[in-house]
C-alpha positions as a Markdown table, in Angstrom:
| # | Residue | x | y | z |
|---|---|---|---|---|
| 1 | Met | -8.2 | -12.6 | 15.1 |
| 2 | Ala | -5.2 | -14.3 | 13.7 |
| 3 | Asp | -2.7 | -12.8 | 11.2 |
| 4 | Met | -1.4 | -15.2 | 8.6 |
| 5 | Leu | 0.8 | -15.1 | 5.5 |
| 6 | Leu | -0.6 | -16.3 | 2.2 |
| 7 | Asp | 1.8 | -18.2 | -0.1 |
| 8 | Thr | 1.4 | -18.7 | -3.9 |
| 9 | Gly | 0.2 | -22.4 | -3.9 |
| 10 | Pro | -3.0 | -22.0 | -1.9 |
| 11 | Phe | -3.7 | -18.6 | -3.5 |
| 12 | Val | -3.6 | -20.3 | -6.9 |
| 13 | Ala | -5.5 | -23.4 | -5.7 |
| 14 | Phe | -8.5 | -21.6 | -4.3 |
| 15 | Leu | -8.9 | -19.5 | -7.5 |
| 16 | Asp | -8.3 | -22.4 | -10.0 |
| 17 | Arg | -11.0 | -25.1 | -9.9 |
| 18 | Ser | -8.7 | -27.5 | -11.8 |
| 19 | Glu | -6.0 | -27.5 | -9.0 |
| 20 | Arg | -6.0 | -30.7 | -7.0 |
| 21 | Asn | -6.0 | -28.7 | -3.7 |
| 22 | His | -8.8 | -26.3 | -4.8 |
| 23 | Glu | -11.6 | -27.5 | -2.5 |
| 24 | Arg | -9.2 | -27.8 | 0.5 |
| 25 | Cys | -7.8 | -24.3 | 0.0 |
| 26 | Leu | -11.2 | -22.7 | -0.8 |
| 27 | Ala | -12.7 | -24.2 | 2.4 |
| 28 | Phe | -9.8 | -22.9 | 4.4 |
| 29 | Ile | -10.0 | -19.4 | 3.0 |
| 30 | Arg | -13.8 | -19.3 | 3.4 |
| 31 | Glu | -13.6 | -20.4 | 7.1 |
| 32 | Phe | -10.6 | -18.3 | 8.0 |
| 33 | Arg | -11.3 | -15.4 | 10.4 |
| 34 | Gly | -8.4 | -13.0 | 10.6 |
| 35 | Arg | -6.1 | -11.0 | 8.4 |
| 36 | Leu | -4.1 | -12.5 | 5.5 |
| 37 | Phe | -0.9 | -10.8 | 4.3 |
| 38 | Thr | 1.0 | -11.4 | 1.1 |
| 39 | Thr | 3.7 | -9.8 | -0.9 |
| 40 | Glu | 4.0 | -8.4 | -4.4 |
| 41 | Ala | 6.3 | -11.2 | -5.3 |
| 42 | Val | 3.7 | -13.8 | -4.4 |
| 43 | Leu | 1.0 | -11.9 | -6.3 |
| 44 | Thr | 3.3 | -11.8 | -9.4 |
| 45 | Glu | 3.7 | -15.6 | -9.2 |
| 46 | Val | 0.0 | -16.2 | -8.7 |
| 47 | Val | -0.9 | -14.1 | -11.8 |
| 48 | Tyr | 1.7 | -15.9 | -13.9 |
| 49 | Leu | 0.6 | -19.3 | -12.7 |
| 50 | Leu | -3.1 | -18.5 | -13.5 |
| 51 | Gly | -2.1 | -18.3 | -17.1 |
| 52 | Pro | -2.5 | -15.8 | -19.9 |
| 53 | Ser | -6.3 | -15.4 | -19.5 |
| 54 | Phe | -7.0 | -12.0 | -18.0 |
| 55 | Ala | -10.2 | -13.4 | -16.5 |
| 56 | Asn | -8.2 | -15.8 | -14.5 |
| 57 | Gln | -5.6 | -13.2 | -13.5 |
| 58 | Lys | -8.3 | -10.7 | -12.6 |
| 59 | Ala | -9.7 | -13.0 | -9.9 |
| 60 | Ala | -6.3 | -12.7 | -8.1 |
| 61 | Leu | -6.3 | -9.0 | -8.5 |
| 62 | Asp | -9.9 | -8.7 | -7.3 |
| 63 | Phe | -9.2 | -10.8 | -4.3 |
| 64 | Ile | -6.5 | -8.3 | -3.2 |
| 65 | Met | -8.5 | -5.2 | -4.2 |
| 66 | Leu | -11.6 | -6.5 | -2.3 |
| 67 | Gly | -9.5 | -7.0 | 0.9 |
| 68 | Gly | -9.1 | -10.7 | 0.8 |
| 69 | Ala | -5.4 | -10.2 | 1.7 |
| 70 | Glu | -3.3 | -7.2 | 2.4 |
| 71 | Leu | -0.7 | -6.7 | -0.2 |
| 72 | Val | 2.6 | -5.6 | 1.4 |
| 73 | Ser | 5.0 | -3.6 | -0.7 |
| 74 | Leu | 8.7 | -4.4 | -0.4 |
| 75 | Ser | 10.5 | -1.7 | 1.4 |
| 76 | Pro | 14.3 | -1.4 | 1.0 |
| 77 | Ala | 14.6 | -3.1 | 4.4 |
| 78 | Leu | 12.4 | -6.0 | 3.4 |
| 79 | Leu | 14.2 | -6.4 | 0.1 |
| 80 | Lys | 17.6 | -6.4 | 2.0 |
| 81 | Gln | 16.3 | -9.0 | 4.4 |
| 82 | Ser | 14.9 | -11.1 | 1.6 |
| 83 | Ala | 18.3 | -11.1 | -0.2 |
| 84 | Ser | 19.9 | -12.1 | 3.1 |
| 85 | Leu | 17.5 | -15.0 | 3.6 |
| 86 | Met | 18.1 | -16.2 | 0.0 |
| 87 | Ala | 21.8 | -16.4 | 0.7 |
| 88 | Lys | 21.2 | -18.1 | 4.1 |
| 89 | Tyr | 19.0 | -20.8 | 2.5 |
| 90 | Ala | 20.9 | -21.1 | -0.8 |
| 91 | Asp | 21.2 | -24.8 | -0.3 |
| 92 | Thr | 17.4 | -25.3 | -0.1 |
| 93 | Pro | 17.2 | -23.1 | -2.4 |
| 94 | Met | 14.8 | -20.3 | -1.3 |
| 95 | Asp | 13.0 | -18.5 | -4.0 |
| 96 | Phe | 12.3 | -14.8 | -4.0 |
| 97 | Ala | 8.6 | -15.0 | -3.1 |
| 98 | Asp | 9.3 | -17.3 | -0.1 |
| 99 | Ala | 12.1 | -15.0 | 1.0 |
| 100 | Thr | 9.7 | -12.0 | 1.0 |
| 101 | Leu | 7.2 | -14.0 | 3.1 |
| 102 | Val | 9.8 | -15.0 | 5.7 |
| 103 | Ala | 11.2 | -11.4 | 5.8 |
| 104 | Leu | 7.6 | -10.2 | 6.3 |
| 105 | Ala | 7.1 | -12.8 | 9.1 |
| 106 | Gln | 10.1 | -11.5 | 10.9 |
| 107 | Glu | 9.1 | -7.8 | 10.4 |
| 108 | Arg | 5.5 | -8.3 | 11.6 |
| 109 | Gly | 5.9 | -11.1 | 14.1 |
| 110 | Ile | 3.7 | -13.5 | 12.1 |
| 111 | Ser | 4.4 | -17.2 | 12.5 |
| 112 | Cys | 1.4 | -18.7 | 10.7 |
| 113 | Ile | 1.4 | -19.3 | 7.0 |
| 114 | Val | -1.1 | -20.7 | 4.5 |
| 115 | Thr | 1.1 | -22.7 | 2.1 |
| 116 | Leu | 1.2 | -26.0 | 0.3 |
| 117 | Asp | 5.0 | -25.9 | 0.5 |
| 118 | Arg | 5.4 | -27.8 | 3.8 |
| 119 | Lys | 8.9 | -29.0 | 2.9 |
| 120 | Asp | 10.5 | -25.6 | 2.6 |
| 121 | Phe | 8.4 | -23.8 | 5.2 |
| 122 | Ser | 9.3 | -26.5 | 7.7 |
| 123 | Val | 13.0 | -25.6 | 7.2 |
| 124 | Tyr | 12.7 | -21.8 | 7.2 |
| 125 | Arg | 12.9 | -20.0 | 10.5 |
| 126 | Ile | 11.5 | -16.7 | 11.7 |
| 127 | Gly | 14.6 | -15.0 | 13.2 |
| 128 | Ser | 16.9 | -17.8 | 14.1 |
| 129 | Arg | 14.7 | -20.3 | 15.8 |
| 130 | Lys | 10.9 | -19.8 | 15.6 |
| 131 | Thr | 9.2 | -22.3 | 13.2 |
| 132 | Phe | 6.1 | -21.6 | 11.1 |
| 133 | Thr | 2.7 | -23.0 | 11.9 |
| 134 | Ile | 1.5 | -24.3 | 8.5 |
| 135 | Tyr | -2.1 | -24.3 | 7.3 |
| 136 | Pro | -4.2 | -25.9 | 5.9 |
| 137 | Glu | -3.5 | -29.0 | 7.9 |
């Protein structure tokens, strides 16, 4: 059983049929066997990007509530690490949601991520050297 982080892009794409990566992300999520982890910052972005319709937003909340992914709360230590990462990657720049995922990766030792943001997650490092394995391929 693999542990993976879930980023905003694929989370939105598998819920929103109008997204160009919908089928690809939906297939990946359906076939995935393991545990997905995400953060409150990612969930906030997802709900915002799904638009003002509560029906669309509810799908994201239901996915979490039904166990599709474990929602990790930001402890003071994770928040501090996220801020440190945003400063480190200020030239990229790293947004808050990405920072929380990288901080979570460091805390939990997770190096696999489900993201459509290959450009940034190819740059980010877990600790000082470890790279992310990015899905879907």
